[in-house]
KEVEXDO-75489 format. One record per residue (C-alpha): x, y, z; residue number from 1. Coordinates in pm, 1 decimal, padded with zeros to 6 digits, m for minus. Layout:
BEGIN
<vexgu><X>X</X><Y>Y</Y><Z>Z</Z><torse>NUM</torse></vexgu>
...
***
This chain:
BEGIN
<vexgu><X>m01513.6</X><Y>03790.0</Y><Z>m06186.4</Z><torse>1</torse></vexgu>
<vexgu><X>m01823.9</X><Y>03627.5</Y><Z>m06010.6</Z><torse>2</torse></vexgu>
<vexgu><X>m01724.9</X><Y>03272.7</Y><Z>m06144.3</Z><torse>3</torse></vexgu>
<vexgu><X>m01358.8</X><Y>03336.8</Y><Z>m05985.3</Z><torse>4</torse></vexgu>
<vexgu><X>m01515.0</X><Y>03435.7</Y><Z>m05640.4</Z><torse>5</torse></vexgu>
<vexgu><X>m01781.1</X><Y>03137.2</Y><Z>m05660.4</Z><torse>6</torse></vexgu>
<vexgu><X>m01472.8</X><Y>02894.9</Y><Z>m05705.2</Z><torse>7</torse></vexgu>
<vexgu><X>m01271.6</X><Y>03058.6</Y><Z>m05423.8</Z><torse>8</torse></vexgu>
<vexgu><X>m01595.9</X><Y>03035.0</Y><Z>m05208.3</Z><torse>9</torse></vexgu>
<vexgu><X>m01632.0</X><Y>02652.6</Y><Z>m05282.8</Z><torse>10</torse></vexgu>
<vexgu><X>m01264.0</X><Y>02584.1</Y><Z>m05207.9</Z><torse>11</torse></vexgu>
<vexgu><X>m01307.6</X><Y>02751.8</Y><Z>m04866.7</Z><torse>12</torse></vexgu>
<vexgu><X>m01595.9</X><Y>02549.1</Y><Z>m04782.9</Z><torse>13</torse></vexgu>
<vexgu><X>m01421.6</X><Y>02222.7</Y><Z>m04885.1</Z><torse>14</torse></vexgu>
<vexgu><X>m01136.5</X><Y>02316.8</Y><Z>m04672.3</Z><torse>15</torse></vexgu>
<vexgu><X>m01328.4</X><Y>02381.1</Y><Z>m04381.8</Z><torse>16</torse></vexgu>
<vexgu><X>m01534.0</X><Y>02076.8</Y><Z>m04412.4</Z><torse>17</torse></vexgu>
<vexgu><X>m01209.8</X><Y>01875.5</Y><Z>m04465.2</Z><torse>18</torse></vexgu>
<vexgu><X>m01071.1</X><Y>02024.5</Y><Z>m04138.8</Z><torse>19</torse></vexgu>
<vexgu><X>m01376.1</X><Y>01933.8</Y><Z>m03945.8</Z><torse>20</torse></vexgu>
<vexgu><X>m01418.8</X><Y>01588.9</Y><Z>m04090.2</Z><torse>21</torse></vexgu>
<vexgu><X>m01235.2</X><Y>01271.6</Y><Z>m04019.2</Z><torse>22</torse></vexgu>
<vexgu><X>m00877.2</X><Y>01333.9</Y><Z>m03867.3</Z><torse>23</torse></vexgu>
<vexgu><X>m00593.0</X><Y>01275.8</Y><Z>m04098.2</Z><torse>24</torse></vexgu>
<vexgu><X>m00369.2</X><Y>01000.0</Y><Z>m03979.4</Z><torse>25</torse></vexgu>
<vexgu><X>m00006.2</X><Y>01100.5</Y><Z>m03955.9</Z><torse>26</torse></vexgu>
<vexgu><X>00304.3</X><Y>00877.5</Y><Z>m03971.2</Z><torse>27</torse></vexgu>
<vexgu><X>00340.1</X><Y>00685.1</Y><Z>m03663.5</Z><torse>28</torse></vexgu>
<vexgu><X>00690.0</X><Y>00765.3</Y><Z>m03474.6</Z><torse>29</torse></vexgu>
<vexgu><X>00852.1</X><Y>00461.0</Y><Z>m03343.6</Z><torse>30</torse></vexgu>
<vexgu><X>01058.9</X><Y>00494.2</Y><Z>m03026.9</Z><torse>31</torse></vexgu>
<vexgu><X>01436.3</X><Y>00408.4</Y><Z>m03111.2</Z><torse>32</torse></vexgu>
<vexgu><X>01742.4</X><Y>00324.0</Y><Z>m02863.6</Z><torse>33</torse></vexgu>
<vexgu><X>01552.6</X><Y>00167.8</Y><Z>m02593.0</Z><torse>34</torse></vexgu>
<vexgu><X>01878.4</X><Y>00032.2</Y><Z>m02415.5</Z><torse>35</torse></vexgu>
<vexgu><X>02034.3</X><Y>00371.1</Y><Z>m02453.3</Z><torse>36</torse></vexgu>
<vexgu><X>01734.7</X><Y>00575.9</Y><Z>m02321.3</Z><torse>37</torse></vexgu>
<vexgu><X>01656.8</X><Y>00341.3</Y><Z>m02031.3</Z><torse>38</torse></vexgu>
<vexgu><X>01991.8</X><Y>00261.9</Y><Z>m01866.1</Z><torse>39</torse></vexgu>
<vexgu><X>01925.2</X><Y>00346.6</Y><Z>m01498.9</Z><torse>40</torse></vexgu>
<vexgu><X>02166.1</X><Y>00092.6</Y><Z>m01353.8</Z><torse>41</torse></vexgu>
<vexgu><X>02073.2</X><Y>m00101.1</Y><Z>m01019.4</Z><torse>42</torse></vexgu>
<vexgu><X>02258.5</X><Y>00130.8</Y><Z>m00791.6</Z><torse>43</torse></vexgu>
<vexgu><X>02005.4</X><Y>00404.7</Y><Z>m00867.5</Z><torse>44</torse></vexgu>
<vexgu><X>01716.6</X><Y>00165.4</Y><Z>m00822.8</Z><torse>45</torse></vexgu>
<vexgu><X>01860.5</X><Y>00041.1</Y><Z>m00501.4</Z><torse>46</torse></vexgu>
<vexgu><X>01907.9</X><Y>00403.4</Y><Z>m00369.1</Z><torse>47</torse></vexgu>
<vexgu><X>01544.2</X><Y>00502.3</Y><Z>m00439.3</Z><torse>48</torse></vexgu>
<vexgu><X>01422.9</X><Y>00157.0</Y><Z>m00308.4</Z><torse>49</torse></vexgu>
<vexgu><X>01572.7</X><Y>00194.8</Y><Z>00031.5</Z><torse>50</torse></vexgu>
<vexgu><X>01463.2</X><Y>00558.1</Y><Z>00061.6</Z><torse>51</torse></vexgu>
<vexgu><X>01096.0</X><Y>00482.5</Y><Z>m00019.5</Z><torse>52</torse></vexgu>
<vexgu><X>01035.5</X><Y>00125.9</Y><Z>00038.7</Z><torse>53</torse></vexgu>
<vexgu><X>00999.6</X><Y>m00141.4</Y><Z>00312.3</Z><torse>54</torse></vexgu>
<vexgu><X>01275.1</X><Y>m00363.0</Y><Z>00489.9</Z><torse>55</torse></vexgu>
<vexgu><X>01339.8</X><Y>m00680.5</Y><Z>00291.0</Z><torse>56</torse></vexgu>
<vexgu><X>01054.8</X><Y>m00959.1</Y><Z>00376.8</Z><torse>57</torse></vexgu>
<vexgu><X>01266.0</X><Y>m01273.4</Y><Z>00518.0</Z><torse>58</torse></vexgu>
<vexgu><X>00939.2</X><Y>m01473.4</Y><Z>00639.7</Z><torse>59</torse></vexgu>
<vexgu><X>00597.1</X><Y>m01472.5</Y><Z>00753.1</Z><torse>60</torse></vexgu>
<vexgu><X>00649.6</X><Y>m01270.1</Y><Z>01043.4</Z><torse>61</torse></vexgu>
<vexgu><X>00809.5</X><Y>m00987.3</Y><Z>00860.2</Z><torse>62</torse></vexgu>
<vexgu><X>00526.2</X><Y>m00992.5</Y><Z>00611.0</Z><torse>63</torse></vexgu>
<vexgu><X>00270.2</X><Y>m00959.1</Y><Z>00867.2</Z><torse>64</torse></vexgu>
<vexgu><X>00441.2</X><Y>m00678.6</Y><Z>01030.2</Z><torse>65</torse></vexgu>
<vexgu><X>00502.3</X><Y>m00487.5</Y><Z>00710.4</Z><torse>66</torse></vexgu>
<vexgu><X>00178.3</X><Y>m00553.8</Y><Z>00529.7</Z><torse>67</torse></vexgu>
<vexgu><X>00026.9</X><Y>m00243.1</Y><Z>00684.0</Z><torse>68</torse></vexgu>
<vexgu><X>00302.7</X><Y>m00025.5</Y><Z>00477.6</Z><torse>69</torse></vexgu>
<vexgu><X>00186.4</X><Y>m00210.3</Y><Z>00148.4</Z><torse>70</torse></vexgu>
<vexgu><X>m00100.2</X><Y>m00195.8</Y><Z>m00114.3</Z><torse>71</torse></vexgu>
<vexgu><X>m00222.5</X><Y>m00501.6</Y><Z>m00258.4</Z><torse>72</torse></vexgu>
<vexgu><X>m00267.9</X><Y>m00473.1</Y><Z>m00641.8</Z><torse>73</torse></vexgu>
<vexgu><X>m00470.0</X><Y>m00656.9</Y><Z>m00869.0</Z><torse>74</torse></vexgu>
<vexgu><X>m00592.9</X><Y>m00611.3</Y><Z>m01258.5</Z><torse>75</torse></vexgu>
<vexgu><X>m00801.0</X><Y>m00291.8</Y><Z>m01301.8</Z><torse>76</torse></vexgu>
<vexgu><X>m00902.2</X><Y>m00071.3</Y><Z>m01578.7</Z><torse>77</torse></vexgu>
<vexgu><X>m00539.9</X><Y>00060.3</Y><Z>m01608.9</Z><torse>78</torse></vexgu>
<vexgu><X>m00325.7</X><Y>m00237.7</Y><Z>m01599.8</Z><torse>79</torse></vexgu>
<vexgu><X>m00318.3</X><Y>m00615.9</Y><Z>m01601.9</Z><torse>80</torse></vexgu>
<vexgu><X>m00145.8</X><Y>m00825.0</Y><Z>m01332.0</Z><torse>81</torse></vexgu>
<vexgu><X>00016.8</X><Y>m01130.4</Y><Z>m01491.7</Z><torse>82</torse></vexgu>
<vexgu><X>00007.3</X><Y>m01460.1</Y><Z>m01308.6</Z><torse>83</torse></vexgu>
<vexgu><X>00287.6</X><Y>m01409.6</Y><Z>m01075.2</Z><torse>84</torse></vexgu>
<vexgu><X>00520.9</X><Y>m01702.9</Y><Z>m00993.2</Z><torse>85</torse></vexgu>
<vexgu><X>00817.5</X><Y>m01528.7</Y><Z>m00825.5</Z><torse>86</torse></vexgu>
<vexgu><X>00644.4</X><Y>m01248.3</Y><Z>m00659.3</Z><torse>87</torse></vexgu>
<vexgu><X>00351.6</X><Y>m01136.8</Y><Z>m00450.0</Z><torse>88</torse></vexgu>
<vexgu><X>00108.3</X><Y>m00848.2</Y><Z>m00563.1</Z><torse>89</torse></vexgu>
<vexgu><X>00217.7</X><Y>m00571.2</Y><Z>m00307.5</Z><torse>90</torse></vexgu>
<vexgu><X>00370.9</X><Y>m00244.4</Y><Z>m00367.4</Z><torse>91</torse></vexgu>
<vexgu><X>00432.9</X><Y>00048.1</Y><Z>m00123.0</Z><torse>92</torse></vexgu>
<vexgu><X>00140.9</X><Y>00303.9</Y><Z>m00189.0</Z><torse>93</torse></vexgu>
<vexgu><X>00397.7</X><Y>00568.9</Y><Z>m00385.4</Z><torse>94</torse></vexgu>
<vexgu><X>00485.5</X><Y>00286.2</Y><Z>m00631.1</Z><torse>95</torse></vexgu>
<vexgu><X>00112.9</X><Y>00179.2</Y><Z>m00677.9</Z><torse>96</torse></vexgu>
<vexgu><X>00025.8</X><Y>00526.6</Y><Z>m00748.3</Z><torse>97</torse></vexgu>
<vexgu><X>00305.0</X><Y>00536.1</Y><Z>m01027.5</Z><torse>98</torse></vexgu>
<vexgu><X>00190.2</X><Y>00204.6</Y><Z>m01170.5</Z><torse>99</torse></vexgu>
<vexgu><X>m00159.3</X><Y>00339.6</Y><Z>m01201.9</Z><torse>100</torse></vexgu>
<vexgu><X>m00024.5</X><Y>00673.9</Y><Z>m01367.7</Z><torse>101</torse></vexgu>
<vexgu><X>00184.0</X><Y>00482.3</Y><Z>m01617.1</Z><torse>102</torse></vexgu>
<vexgu><X>m00132.6</X><Y>00263.0</Y><Z>m01703.2</Z><torse>103</torse></vexgu>
<vexgu><X>m00369.2</X><Y>00558.0</Y><Z>m01719.9</Z><torse>104</torse></vexgu>
<vexgu><X>m00120.0</X><Y>00758.9</Y><Z>m01958.5</Z><torse>105</torse></vexgu>
<vexgu><X>m00079.7</X><Y>00463.0</Y><Z>m02169.1</Z><torse>106</torse></vexgu>
<vexgu><X>m00442.8</X><Y>00430.3</Y><Z>m02232.4</Z><torse>107</torse></vexgu>
<vexgu><X>m00477.9</X><Y>00806.6</Y><Z>m02270.7</Z><torse>108</torse></vexgu>
<vexgu><X>m00169.4</X><Y>00813.5</Y><Z>m02525.8</Z><torse>109</torse></vexgu>
<vexgu><X>m00328.4</X><Y>00521.7</Y><Z>m02740.0</Z><torse>110</torse></vexgu>
<vexgu><X>m00643.8</X><Y>00717.9</Y><Z>m02768.5</Z><torse>111</torse></vexgu>
<vexgu><X>m00479.7</X><Y>01051.4</Y><Z>m02860.6</Z><torse>112</torse></vexgu>
<vexgu><X>m00286.9</X><Y>00843.0</Y><Z>m03159.5</Z><torse>113</torse></vexgu>
<vexgu><X>m00633.0</X><Y>00676.5</Y><Z>m03256.8</Z><torse>114</torse></vexgu>
<vexgu><X>m00502.1</X><Y>00341.5</Y><Z>m03164.5</Z><torse>115</torse></vexgu>
<vexgu><X>m00734.8</X><Y>00062.2</Y><Z>m03007.3</Z><torse>116</torse></vexgu>
<vexgu><X>m00754.5</X><Y>00068.6</Y><Z>m02622.4</Z><torse>117</torse></vexgu>
<vexgu><X>m00500.7</X><Y>m00182.8</Y><Z>m02475.5</Z><torse>118</torse></vexgu>
<vexgu><X>m00355.2</X><Y>m00245.8</Y><Z>m02097.8</Z><torse>119</torse></vexgu>
<vexgu><X>m00014.3</X><Y>m00290.8</Y><Z>m01988.5</Z><torse>120</torse></vexgu>
<vexgu><X>00077.7</X><Y>m00615.1</Y><Z>m01820.6</Z><torse>121</torse></vexgu>
<vexgu><X>00280.2</X><Y>m00635.9</Y><Z>m01470.4</Z><torse>122</torse></vexgu>
<vexgu><X>00509.3</X><Y>m00931.7</Y><Z>m01466.6</Z><torse>123</torse></vexgu>
<vexgu><X>00689.6</X><Y>m00895.8</Y><Z>m01132.4</Z><torse>124</torse></vexgu>
<vexgu><X>00612.7</X><Y>m00714.3</Y><Z>m00822.3</Z><torse>125</torse></vexgu>
<vexgu><X>00737.5</X><Y>m00756.1</Y><Z>m00452.6</Z><torse>126</torse></vexgu>
<vexgu><X>00993.8</X><Y>m01017.0</Y><Z>m00392.4</Z><torse>127</torse></vexgu>
<vexgu><X>01048.7</X><Y>m01200.2</Y><Z>m00040.1</Z><torse>128</torse></vexgu>
<vexgu><X>01339.3</X><Y>m01430.5</Y><Z>00055.7</Z><torse>129</torse></vexgu>
<vexgu><X>01123.1</X><Y>m01708.5</Y><Z>m00037.1</Z><torse>130</torse></vexgu>
<vexgu><X>01052.5</X><Y>m01590.2</Y><Z>m00391.3</Z><torse>131</torse></vexgu>
<vexgu><X>01397.9</X><Y>m01494.4</Y><Z>m00448.6</Z><torse>132</torse></vexgu>
<vexgu><X>01497.5</X><Y>m01856.1</Y><Z>m00362.2</Z><torse>133</torse></vexgu>
<vexgu><X>01250.0</X><Y>m01983.6</Y><Z>m00609.9</Z><torse>134</torse></vexgu>
<vexgu><X>01356.9</X><Y>m01756.4</Y><Z>m00884.6</Z><torse>135</torse></vexgu>
<vexgu><X>01725.1</X><Y>m01842.9</Y><Z>m00843.3</Z><torse>136</torse></vexgu>
<vexgu><X>01633.4</X><Y>m02210.5</Y><Z>m00919.7</Z><torse>137</torse></vexgu>
<vexgu><X>01557.2</X><Y>m02093.5</Y><Z>m01264.0</Z><torse>138</torse></vexgu>
<vexgu><X>01788.3</X><Y>m01787.9</Y><Z>m01291.0</Z><torse>139</torse></vexgu>
<vexgu><X>02132.2</X><Y>m01807.4</Y><Z>m01118.9</Z><torse>140</torse></vexgu>
<vexgu><X>02175.2</X><Y>m01452.9</Y><Z>m01202.1</Z><torse>141</torse></vexgu>
<vexgu><X>01885.1</X><Y>m01347.8</Y><Z>m00991.6</Z><torse>142</torse></vexgu>
<vexgu><X>02001.0</X><Y>m01162.3</Y><Z>m00691.4</Z><torse>143</torse></vexgu>
<vexgu><X>01844.8</X><Y>m01086.2</Y><Z>m00335.3</Z><torse>144</torse></vexgu>
<vexgu><X>02009.7</X><Y>m00745.9</Y><Z>m00369.2</Z><torse>145</torse></vexgu>
<vexgu><X>01718.2</X><Y>m00618.5</Y><Z>m00594.0</Z><torse>146</torse></vexgu>
<vexgu><X>01495.4</X><Y>m00313.8</Y><Z>m00560.7</Z><torse>147</torse></vexgu>
<vexgu><X>01206.0</X><Y>m00575.9</Y><Z>m00607.3</Z><torse>148</torse></vexgu>
<vexgu><X>01248.8</X><Y>m00669.4</Y><Z>m00234.1</Z><torse>149</torse></vexgu>
<vexgu><X>01165.5</X><Y>m00323.9</Y><Z>m00107.1</Z><torse>150</torse></vexgu>
<vexgu><X>00811.4</X><Y>m00314.0</Y><Z>m00265.5</Z><torse>151</torse></vexgu>
<vexgu><X>00906.1</X><Y>00004.3</Y><Z>m00463.7</Z><torse>152</torse></vexgu>
<vexgu><X>00973.9</X><Y>m00176.4</Y><Z>m00786.4</Z><torse>153</torse></vexgu>
<vexgu><X>00766.3</X><Y>m00349.1</Y><Z>m01060.4</Z><torse>154</torse></vexgu>
<vexgu><X>00821.5</X><Y>m00502.4</Y><Z>m01416.0</Z><torse>155</torse></vexgu>
<vexgu><X>00602.4</X><Y>m00405.6</Y><Z>m01717.7</Z><torse>156</torse></vexgu>
<vexgu><X>00611.3</X><Y>m00630.3</Y><Z>m02010.3</Z><torse>157</torse></vexgu>
<vexgu><X>00704.3</X><Y>m00457.7</Y><Z>m02348.6</Z><torse>158</torse></vexgu>
<vexgu><X>00611.3</X><Y>m00750.3</Y><Z>m02593.4</Z><torse>159</torse></vexgu>
<vexgu><X>00286.7</X><Y>m00828.9</Y><Z>m02434.4</Z><torse>160</torse></vexgu>
<vexgu><X>m00044.9</X><Y>m00618.7</Y><Z>m02379.4</Z><torse>161</torse></vexgu>
<vexgu><X>m00394.7</X><Y>m00708.9</Y><Z>m02259.3</Z><torse>162</torse></vexgu>
<vexgu><X>m00618.0</X><Y>m00751.6</Y><Z>m02565.7</Z><torse>163</torse></vexgu>
<vexgu><X>m00330.9</X><Y>m00695.2</Y><Z>m02830.3</Z><torse>164</torse></vexgu>
<vexgu><X>m00245.6</X><Y>m00884.4</Y><Z>m03121.5</Z><torse>165</torse></vexgu>
<vexgu><X>00123.7</X><Y>m00971.3</Y><Z>m03200.3</Z><torse>166</torse></vexgu>
<vexgu><X>00122.7</X><Y>m00740.2</Y><Z>m03469.0</Z><torse>167</torse></vexgu>
<vexgu><X>00030.1</X><Y>m00443.0</Y><Z>m03256.2</Z><torse>168</torse></vexgu>
<vexgu><X>00316.9</X><Y>m00489.0</Y><Z>m03024.2</Z><torse>169</torse></vexgu>
<vexgu><X>00580.6</X><Y>m00276.0</Y><Z>m03197.7</Z><torse>170</torse></vexgu>
<vexgu><X>00363.4</X><Y>00019.2</Y><Z>m03186.4</Z><torse>171</torse></vexgu>
<vexgu><X>00241.1</X><Y>m00043.4</Y><Z>m02825.4</Z><torse>172</torse></vexgu>
<vexgu><X>00604.2</X><Y>m00057.3</Y><Z>m02704.2</Z><torse>173</torse></vexgu>
<vexgu><X>00671.7</X><Y>00270.8</Y><Z>m02852.5</Z><torse>174</torse></vexgu>
<vexgu><X>00384.5</X><Y>00427.5</Y><Z>m02692.6</Z><torse>175</torse></vexgu>
<vexgu><X>00461.3</X><Y>00276.6</Y><Z>m02358.5</Z><torse>176</torse></vexgu>
<vexgu><X>00845.0</X><Y>00411.5</Y><Z>m02410.8</Z><torse>177</torse></vexgu>
<vexgu><X>00723.8</X><Y>00754.9</Y><Z>m02461.2</Z><torse>178</torse></vexgu>
<vexgu><X>00504.6</X><Y>00734.0</Y><Z>m02144.8</Z><torse>179</torse></vexgu>
<vexgu><X>00802.4</X><Y>00620.9</Y><Z>m01947.3</Z><torse>180</torse></vexgu>
<vexgu><X>01028.9</X><Y>00873.4</Y><Z>m02074.0</Z><torse>181</torse></vexgu>
<vexgu><X>00803.8</X><Y>01151.5</Y><Z>m01980.0</Z><torse>182</torse></vexgu>
<vexgu><X>00768.5</X><Y>01039.2</Y><Z>m01622.6</Z><torse>183</torse></vexgu>
<vexgu><X>01134.2</X><Y>00962.8</Y><Z>m01616.8</Z><torse>184</torse></vexgu>
<vexgu><X>01211.2</X><Y>01322.2</Y><Z>m01731.9</Z><torse>185</torse></vexgu>
<vexgu><X>00971.5</X><Y>01438.7</Y><Z>m01448.0</Z><torse>186</torse></vexgu>
<vexgu><X>01185.7</X><Y>01241.7</Y><Z>m01197.2</Z><torse>187</torse></vexgu>
<vexgu><X>00918.7</X><Y>01027.5</Y><Z>m01100.4</Z><torse>188</torse></vexgu>
<vexgu><X>01104.8</X><Y>00678.5</Y><Z>m01183.0</Z><torse>189</torse></vexgu>
<vexgu><X>01407.9</X><Y>00522.6</Y><Z>m01275.6</Z><torse>190</torse></vexgu>
<vexgu><X>01374.6</X><Y>00283.1</Y><Z>m01560.2</Z><torse>191</torse></vexgu>
<vexgu><X>01591.6</X><Y>m00002.5</Y><Z>m01697.1</Z><torse>192</torse></vexgu>
<vexgu><X>01541.8</X><Y>m00191.8</Y><Z>m02027.6</Z><torse>193</torse></vexgu>
<vexgu><X>01548.0</X><Y>m00549.2</Y><Z>m01947.9</Z><torse>194</torse></vexgu>
<vexgu><X>01612.8</X><Y>m00721.3</Y><Z>m02314.9</Z><torse>195</torse></vexgu>
<vexgu><X>01639.1</X><Y>m01072.4</Y><Z>m02205.7</Z><torse>196</torse></vexgu>
<vexgu><X>01340.5</X><Y>m01061.7</Y><Z>m01955.4</Z><torse>197</torse></vexgu>
<vexgu><X>01151.9</X><Y>m00862.8</Y><Z>m02206.1</Z><torse>198</torse></vexgu>
<vexgu><X>01042.6</X><Y>m00593.4</Y><Z>m01967.5</Z><torse>199</torse></vexgu>
<vexgu><X>01080.8</X><Y>m00232.8</Y><Z>m01840.5</Z><torse>200</torse></vexgu>
<vexgu><X>01209.8</X><Y>m00259.7</Y><Z>m01479.3</Z><torse>201</torse></vexgu>
<vexgu><X>01067.9</X><Y>00050.6</Y><Z>m01301.2</Z><torse>202</torse></vexgu>
<vexgu><X>01141.7</X><Y>00180.0</Y><Z>m00949.6</Z><torse>203</torse></vexgu>
<vexgu><X>00946.0</X><Y>00487.1</Y><Z>m00798.5</Z><torse>204</torse></vexgu>
<vexgu><X>01137.6</X><Y>00796.1</Y><Z>m00714.6</Z><torse>205</torse></vexgu>
***
C-alpha cells in the first residue's frame, strides 16, 4: 500500500514540475483566406477618410496650411518606416495612434506565441498631388481618388518585417492578420488585402 502511495506522490510531483517548467510549444495556427477576410472596398476607405482626414494636398501652400493637422511618423520601437518613394511620412493623429496600436499589438502577440521580436514595415503613407503623379508614371492604375490623400491611410507590408528572415514571413503574416482582424472587429479600421502590392491597405475609422 505504501509503495502505491509513494508512486502516486512521485507522479504528482513530476506533474507539478512539468507544468511549472518550460512551456509546451503548441501547433502554430496559420491564418487563412486573406482576400476573403480583408475585403473592405475603396468606397468604405474613402468614406472614413473623408470623415477623419484632411483635404487633399495639391501643392506646397496646401501642405503648409494642413501640416498642423498632421503628425509626422518615423521608425520607432513599434514599427519601421520604409524608404518612401511616392508618399510622405505624415498621418492624422487618429491614424498615427492606430498604426502604433497595430505595431504594439503585433509585438505583444509575437511574445505571447514565443516568437522572436520583429517589427512591421510601413510602405506608404500620405500621398499628395505630386506623389500621385510620380506614382502614376510607374503604375497607370494608381488613382488620385485614394484614401491615402486624406492622411488617414497607410500600407503595411505582409512579406517583409524588420529583422526577420525570409522563412519567418508566413508565420509573421498570420500574426499580423490576427492583429488586424481583431482591430477590424472592434471597428477601429478598414483593411484591404493588396495581393499585387504585397501589403495590407489600412484606413482608420
